[in-house]
C-alpha positions in Angstrom: -22.8 -4.8 -11.1 -19.0 -4.5 -10.9 -16.8 -7.5 -10.2 -13.3 -8.0 -8.9 -10.8 -10.7 -9.9 -8.8 -12.7 -7.4 -5.1 -11.8 -7.3 -4.0 -15.3 -8.2 -5.8 -15.1 -11.6 -3.7 -13.4 -14.2 -5.9 -14.4 -17.2 -7.2 -11.6 -19.5 -10.5 -10.2 -18.4 -13.4 -11.8 -20.3 -17.1 -12.5 -19.9 -16.3 -16.0 -18.7 -14.7 -14.5 -15.6 -18.1 -13.7 -14.2 -19.0 -17.3 -13.9 -15.5 -18.5 -13.1 -13.8 -16.6 -10.3 -15.3 -13.1 -10.0 -17.0 -11.9 -6.9 -19.1 -8.8 -6.3 -17.3 -5.6 -5.4 -18.0 -1.9 -5.0 -16.5 -0.1 -8.0 -17.0 3.3 -9.4 -19.5 3.6 -12.3 -16.7 4.5 -14.7 -14.9 1.3 -14.0 -18.0 -0.8 -14.2 -18.9 0.9 -17.5 -15.4 0.2 -18.9 -15.6 -3.4 -18.0 -19.1 -3.8 -19.4 -17.7 -2.4 -22.7 -15.0 -5.0 -22.6 -17.5 -7.8 -22.0 -19.4 -6.7 -25.1 -16.4 -6.3 -27.3 -16.5 -2.5 -27.3 -13.1 -0.8 -27.6 -12.5 2.7 -26.1 -9.0 3.0 -27.5 -5.9 3.2 -25.2 -7.8 3.7 -22.0 -5.7 3.9 -18.8 -8.0 1.5 -16.9 -9.2 -1.4 -19.0 -8.7 -3.9 -16.3 -8.7 -2.9 -12.6 -7.6 -5.1 -9.8 -8.8 -4.1 -6.3 -8.9 -7.4 -4.6 -7.2 -7.9 -1.3 -6.2 -11.5 -0.6 -8.0 -13.2 2.3 -4.7 -14.9 3.2 -1.2 -13.6 2.5 0.3 -15.1 -0.7 3.8 -16.4 -0.6 6.5 -15.3 -3.0 7.1 -19.0 -3.8 3.9 -18.9 -5.9 5.7 -16.6 -8.4 7.7 -17.9 -11.4 11.0 -16.4 -10.2 14.5 -17.7 -10.7 15.9 -19.8 -7.8 18.5 -17.2 -6.9 15.7 -14.5 -6.6 13.6 -16.9 -4.4 16.7 -17.6 -2.3 17.4 -13.9 -1.8 13.8 -13.2 -0.8 14.0 -15.9 1.8 17.3 -14.6 3.1 15.7 -11.1 3.4 12.7 -12.5 5.3 10.4 -11.6 2.4 8.0 -14.6 2.6 4.5 -13.2 1.8 3.5 -10.5 -0.6 1.9 -7.2 0.3 -1.4 -6.4 -1.4 0.3 -4.2 -4.1 2.8 -7.0 -4.7 0.2 -9.7 -4.9 -1.9 -7.7 -7.4 0.9 -6.3 -9.6 3.7 -8.9 -9.7 1.9 -11.6 -11.7 1.0 -8.9 -14.3 4.5 -7.4 -14.3 6.1 -10.8 -14.8 3.6 -11.5 -17.6 4.9 -8.4 -19.4 1.8 -6.2 -18.9 1.9 -2.4 -18.4 0.8 -1.4 -14.9 -0.7 1.8 -13.4 -0.7 1.2 -9.7 -2.0 3.4 -6.9 0.4 2.7 -4.1 1.8 4.8 -1.3 5.1 4.7 0.6 5.5 1.6 2.6 3.2 -0.5 0.4 6.1 -2.7 -0.9 5.9 -1.1 -4.4 9.7 -1.0 -4.8 10.0 -4.8 -4.5 6.9 -5.1 -6.8 8.7 -3.5 -9.8 12.3 -4.4 -8.6 11.6 -8.1 -8.9 10.0 -7.5 -12.3 13.1 -5.7 -13.6 15.4 -8.4 -12.3 13.4 -11.3 -13.5 13.8 -10.3 -17.2 17.3 -8.8 -17.0 20.0 -10.4 -19.1 23.3 -10.0 -17.2 25.5 -10.8 -20.3 23.7 -8.0 -22.3 25.7 -5.1 -20.8 23.6 -2.1 -21.6 20.8 -0.1 -19.9 17.8 -2.5 -19.8 15.7 -0.8 -17.2 15.2 2.9 -16.2 13.5 3.9 -12.9 12.6 7.6 -12.6 12.0 9.0 -9.1 11.1 12.6 -8.0 14.0 13.0 -5.5 17.5 11.9 -4.8 16.5 10.4 -1.5 13.8 8.2 -3.1 16.2 7.2 -5.9 18.8 6.2 -3.4 16.3 4.1 -1.4 15.0 2.4 -4.6 18.5 1.7 -5.9 19.5 0.1 -2.6 16.4 -2.0 -2.5 17.1 -3.3 -6.0 20.7 -4.1 -5.1 19.5 -6.1 -2.1 17.1 -8.0 -4.2 19.8 -8.6 -6.8 22.6 -9.7 -4.5 22.2 -13.4 -5.4 22.8 -12.6 -9.1 26.4 -11.9 -10.0 27.6 -8.8 -11.9 24.4 -6.8 -12.0 25.2 -3.1 -11.9 22.7 -0.5 -10.6 23.6 3.1 -11.1 22.0 6.3 -9.7 21.9 9.5 -11.7 20.5 12.3 -9.6 20.8 16.1 -9.4 22.7 17.6 -6.5 25.7 15.3 -7.2 28.8 16.0 -9.3 28.3 15.3 -13.0 31.8 14.1 -13.7 31.8 10.9 -11.6 28.5 10.0 -13.1 30.1 10.2 -16.6 32.8 7.9 -15.4 30.3 5.4 -14.1 28.3 5.5 -17.3 31.4 4.7 -19.3 31.8 1.5 -17.3 28.2 0.6 -18.1 25.1 -0.3 -16.1 22.1 -2.7 -16.4 19.6 -0.6 -14.3 19.5 3.2 -14.0 17.7 4.8 -11.1 17.5 8.6 -11.3 15.7 11.9 -11.2 14.2 13.3 -14.4 16.3 16.4 -14.6 19.6 14.7 -14.4 18.6 11.8 -16.6 17.5 14.3 -19.3 20.8 16.2 -18.9 22.7 13.0 -19.6 20.6 12.3 -22.7 21.2 15.9 -24.0 25.0 15.4 -23.6 24.8 11.9 -25.2 26.4 10.3 -22.2 23.4 8.0 -21.7 21.6 5.8 -24.3 18.1 4.4 -23.6 17.9 2.6 -27.0 17.8 -0.9 -25.4 15.5 -0.2 -22.4 13.0 -3.0 -21.9 11.3 -1.6 -18.9 10.5 2.0 -17.8 9.3 2.7 -14.3 7.8 6.0 -13.1 7.8 5.9 -9.3 5.7 8.5 -7.5 4.7 9.9 -10.8 2.2 12.3 -9.3 4.9 14.0 -7.3 7.2 14.2 -10.3 4.4 16.1 -12.1 3.8 18.3 -9.0 7.5 19.2 -9.1 7.3 20.4 -12.7 9.0 17.4 -14.4 6.4 16.9 -17.2 8.6 18.2 -20.0 11.6 16.2 -18.8 9.4 13.0 -18.6 8.2 13.6 -22.1 11.7 14.0 -23.4 13.0 10.9 -21.6 10.1 8.7 -22.8 10.8 9.8 -26.4 14.3 8.3 -26.1 13.0 4.8 -25.1 11.9 2.1 -27.5 8.2 2.0 -28.4 8.1 -1.7 -27.6 8.8 -1.5 -23.9 7.0 -2.4 -20.7 6.0 0.7 -18.6 5.2 0.5 -14.9 3.6 3.7 -13.4 3.2 4.0 -9.6 1.4 7.0 -8.1 -0.1 7.7 -4.7 -2.9 9.7 -6.2 -4.6 9.9 -9.6 -4.8 13.6 -10.7 -5.9 14.5 -14.2 -2.2 14.8 -15.3 -1.6 11.2 -14.3 -4.5 10.0 -16.4 -3.3 12.1 -19.3 0.3 10.7 -19.2 -1.0 7.2 -18.7 -3.1 7.5 -21.9 0.1 8.5 -23.8 2.7 6.1 -22.6 0.9 2.9 -21.4 -0.5 0.1 -23.6 -3.6 -1.6 -22.3 -2.5 -1.3 -18.7 -3.7 -3.2 -15.8 -4.7 -0.8 -13.0 -3.9 -1.8 -9.5 -5.7 0.0 -6.7 -4.6 -0.8 -3.1 -6.7 0.4 -0.3 -5.0 2.5 2.4 -3.2 0.0 4.7 -3.0 2.2 7.8 -5.3 0.9 10.6 -7.5 3.8 11.7 -8.0 2.1 15.1 -4.3 2.6 15.8 -4.4 6.4 15.2 -6.0 8.7 17.8 -7.2 11.8 15.9 -7.9 15.2 17.4 -9.2 18.4 15.7 -8.9 21.9 17.0 -10.7 25.0 15.8 -8.4 28.1 15.9 -9.1 31.8 15.4 -6.0 33.2 13.7 -2.4 32.5 12.7 -1.1 33.6 16.0 -3.2 31.0 17.8 -2.1 28.4 15.2 1.5 28.9 16.3 0.5 28.8 19.9 -1.6 25.7 19.4 1.3 23.8 17.8 3.5 24.6 20.9 0.7 23.5 23.3 0.2 20.2 21.5 3.9 19.4 21.4 4.2 20.1 25.1 1.0 18.2 25.9 2.0 15.0 24.1 5.8 15.4 24.4 6.7 13.1 21.5 10.0 11.5 21.0 9.5 12.1 17.3 6.9 14.2 15.5 6.1 15.5 12.0 4.3 18.8 11.5 2.9 19.4 8.0 2.4 22.9 6.6 1.2 23.8 3.1 3.9 26.2 2.0 7.7 26.4 2.1 7.5 29.8 3.8 5.2 28.4 6.6 7.5 25.5 7.1 10.6 27.7 7.6 8.8 30.3 9.8 7.2 27.6 12.0 10.5 25.8 12.4 12.3 29.0 13.3 9.6 29.8 15.9 9.7 26.3 17.5 13.5 26.5 17.7 13.3 29.9 19.3 11.1 28.4 22.0 13.5 25.6 22.8 12.1 22.8 20.7 14.3 20.4 18.8 13.0 21.0 15.3 14.3 21.0 11.7 12.7 22.1 8.4 12.3 20.1 5.2 11.2 21.9 2.0 12.0 22.3 -1.6 14.2 25.4 -1.3 16.9 23.7 0.8 20.3 22.7 -0.5 20.7 19.0 -1.1 23.4 18.7 1.7 21.1 20.4 4.2 18.2 18.1 3.2 20.5 15.0 3.7 21.7 16.2 7.1 18.2 17.0 8.2 16.9 13.6 7.3 19.9 11.9 9.0 19.3 13.9 12.2 15.6 13.1 12.3 16.2 9.5 11.4 18.8 9.0 14.2 16.8 10.9 16.8 19.1 13.9 17.0 16.1 16.1 16.0 12.6 15.4 17.5 10.4 17.4 15.2 10.4 17.5 11.4 8.4 20.4 9.9 7.7 19.7 6.3 5.6 20.3 3.2 3.8 17.4 1.6 6.0 17.4 -1.5 9.2 17.3 0.5 8.0 14.5 2.8 6.6 12.2 0.1 8.6 9.0 -0.4 10.8 9.5 2.6 12.0 6.3 4.4 10.9 7.4 7.8 9.6 4.9 10.4 6.5 5.6 12.4 6.5 8.8 14.4 4.7 9.3 17.7 2.7 12.5 16.7 1.6 14.1 13.5 0.3 17.7 13.5 -1.5 19.2 10.5 -0.7 22.9 10.9 -3.3 23.5 8.2 -5.8 20.9 6.9 -4.4 19.1 3.8 -5.6 20.2 0.4 -7.6 17.0 0.0 -8.7 14.0 2.1 -6.3 11.5 0.6 -3.4 13.7 1.5 -4.7 13.9 5.1 -4.9 10.2 5.4 -1.3 9.9 4.0 -0.1 12.5 6.5 -1.6 10.9 9.6 -0.5 7.4 8.3 3.0 8.4 9.3 2.0 7.5 12.8 0.4 4.4 14.3 2.4 2.0 12.2 3.7 -1.5 13.1 1.1 -2.2 15.7 2.0 0.9 17.8 -0.5 3.6 18.8 -0.2 7.0 17.2 -1.6 10.5 17.6 -2.7 13.0 14.9 -3.8 16.5 15.6 -5.3 18.8 13.0 -5.8 22.6 13.3 -8.5 24.3 11.2 -10.0 27.7 11.0 -13.5 28.8 9.9 -12.1 29.4 6.4 -11.2 25.7 6.2 -14.6 24.5 7.2 -15.3 23.2 3.7 -12.2 21.0 3.9 -13.5 19.7 7.2 -16.8 18.7 5.7 -15.1 16.9 2.8 -12.9 15.1 5.3 -16.0 14.1 7.3 -17.5 12.5 4.2 -14.3 10.8 3.4 -13.8 9.3 6.9 -17.5 8.5 7.2 -18.0 10.1 10.7 -18.6 13.5 12.2 -15.6 15.5 13.4 -15.9 17.6 16.6 -13.5 20.3 17.6 -11.8 19.9 20.9 -10.4 22.3 23.5 -6.7 23.1 23.3 -4.5 22.3 26.4 -4.4 25.0 29.0 -1.7 27.7 28.4 -0.2 26.9 31.8 1.6 24.0 30.1 3.9 26.6 28.5 5.9 26.6 31.7 6.9 23.1 30.9 10.3 22.8 29.1 10.2 21.2 25.7 11.4 17.6 25.3 15.0 17.5 23.9 16.3 15.1 21.4 18.1 12.1 23.0 20.9 12.0 20.5 23.5 14.3 18.9 24.9 13.8 15.4 28.7 13.9 14.7 29.9 14.3 11.1 33.2 12.6 10.2 35.2 13.8 7.1 35.7 10.3 5.8 33.3 7.7 4.3 33.0 4.8 1.9 35.6 6.2 -0.5 38.2 5.9 2.3 37.0 2.3 3.0 35.6 3.4 6.4 32.9 1.0 7.7 30.4 1.5 10.5 32.3 -1.1 12.6 35.4 1.1 12.4 33.5 4.1 13.8 31.9 2.0 16.6 35.2 0.4 17.5 37.0 3.8 17.7 34.3 5.2 20.0 34.0 2.2 22.3 37.6 1.3 22.6 39.7 1.6 25.8 38.7 4.8 27.6 35.8 5.3 25.2 32.0 5.5 25.6 29.7 2.5 26.1 28.3 0.8 23.1 24.7 1.5 24.1 25.5 5.2 23.9 26.1 4.9 20.2 23.1 5.2 17.9 22.6 5.0 14.1 25.6 5.2 11.8 25.1 6.6 8.2 27.7 6.2 5.6 28.1 8.5 2.5 30.9 8.4 -0.1 33.0 11.2 1.5 31.4 11.5 5.0 30.1 9.5 7.8 27.5 10.4 10.5 27.2 8.8 13.9 24.5 9.5 16.5 25.6 9.4 20.2 23.8 10.2 23.4 23.8 14.0 24.1 25.6 13.6 27.4 28.6 12.0 25.8 28.7 14.0 22.6 31.8 16.1 23.6 33.7 13.1 24.7 32.9 11.2 21.5 34.0 14.2 19.4 37.3 14.4 21.3 37.9 10.6 20.7 37.3 10.9 17.0 39.4 14.1 16.5 42.3 12.7 18.5 42.1 9.1 17.1 42.4 7.5 13.7 40.1 5.6 11.4 41.7 3.1 9.0 45.1 4.4 10.0 44.3 8.1 9.1 43.2 11.1 11.1 39.6 12.3 10.3 38.2 15.6 11.4 34.8 15.4 13.2 32.3 18.0 14.2 28.9 18.3 15.9 26.1 19.1 13.5 23.9 21.7 15.1 20.1 21.9 14.6 19.0 24.1 11.7 
């Protein structure tokens, strides 16, 4: 029989645990076998899963139970972080104890705080060198991670967190590195480039974090990861987070982790909050038609459509736009500027439908959407659950629609086994609904040629728009700030007036050119 350890117990696994605090659990035979070997003193070498935590606490555990410095505890309280998520409760005690971790955790699980608090707890502010390195697959995720770490560190003076990502000028990064940093958050390609040019040293790194490691491998960063790891000290703590456990992840874990604790967090999305529908289609033409019918039937304020290839994403997006839908594409062939603007438009409700590949959508900080459409069934059942989990969050109801052909029947059977119930195909909405006009996005995005470097703040933009003779405050939506640009969402009906106000007025005493960003 396999056993699981309560999250509050951080003692090394031993035979006495069975009589002390272990309770029965359903584990895979491989895990049970590995544990049995440990009970009997048998060593299998540097296995990636010598100690697996799968427990979910019966009651939420407070952060105050952790041995964190008062300033970190105060910051957590100020941020409203009172109780730990399952991944935090299982991993943080181990991270703070200096153990290596391999954790299966998806976006929204609280994993950033899990490793971020670990980095900050051991950081020595007066030792001004790179002490922690966090590697992420994309610039978007790196920016999110860096911002979260900065939030957690705001009660500790003089901590510097620096991002090193591709798609950004190299020169300013060199200047920032010359001034030093405690924590580097970056993408593998750009970090490796700095190592080659000797502009970055990892000789004093205490902690290495691989965030969304499976996606980094999918994107072809294996060689870069190997080169980076070689530049870090052998005596370091390594924290590996991955949404899935493909063979490559197991292989890299064997090489770079030392007796790691494996944390496995069950999918947190509530299946009861997601209404799933499945539709059997005959050919690709009907697949396109079915997508239009479903978007018209459910008329979502926000929707994500997942396709399996970059070509499909772009073609589907172009078709939807041609039929009057408010849609934008997100895939790996896009320029970084276009990716950034697409995500800003979708996030501020200037675009209603985001058509994306799985790789492009992983790790995005996108709140719950009303509708998810699987243009094709996902390549495996875990990916399907991750896709549909974009809807039905935060106590709201969500809808997920999946299209499948006879050729995809085997995927449907695998999904049935995974979900534990039969799947029946439904009838598509009647084509008469095509006479209905598509729902348009409520907002329009204005780009302003001025940002953080010009000391412009969101309040300056809001004040300019809502001043005398301006628009109402409730007609202004989300404001995004970048170093050299700003983006503001306004109601569609006042977009031209808002544009005129910005182009004829001033921000911080200077004129700034503004323009409307059109849908792509």
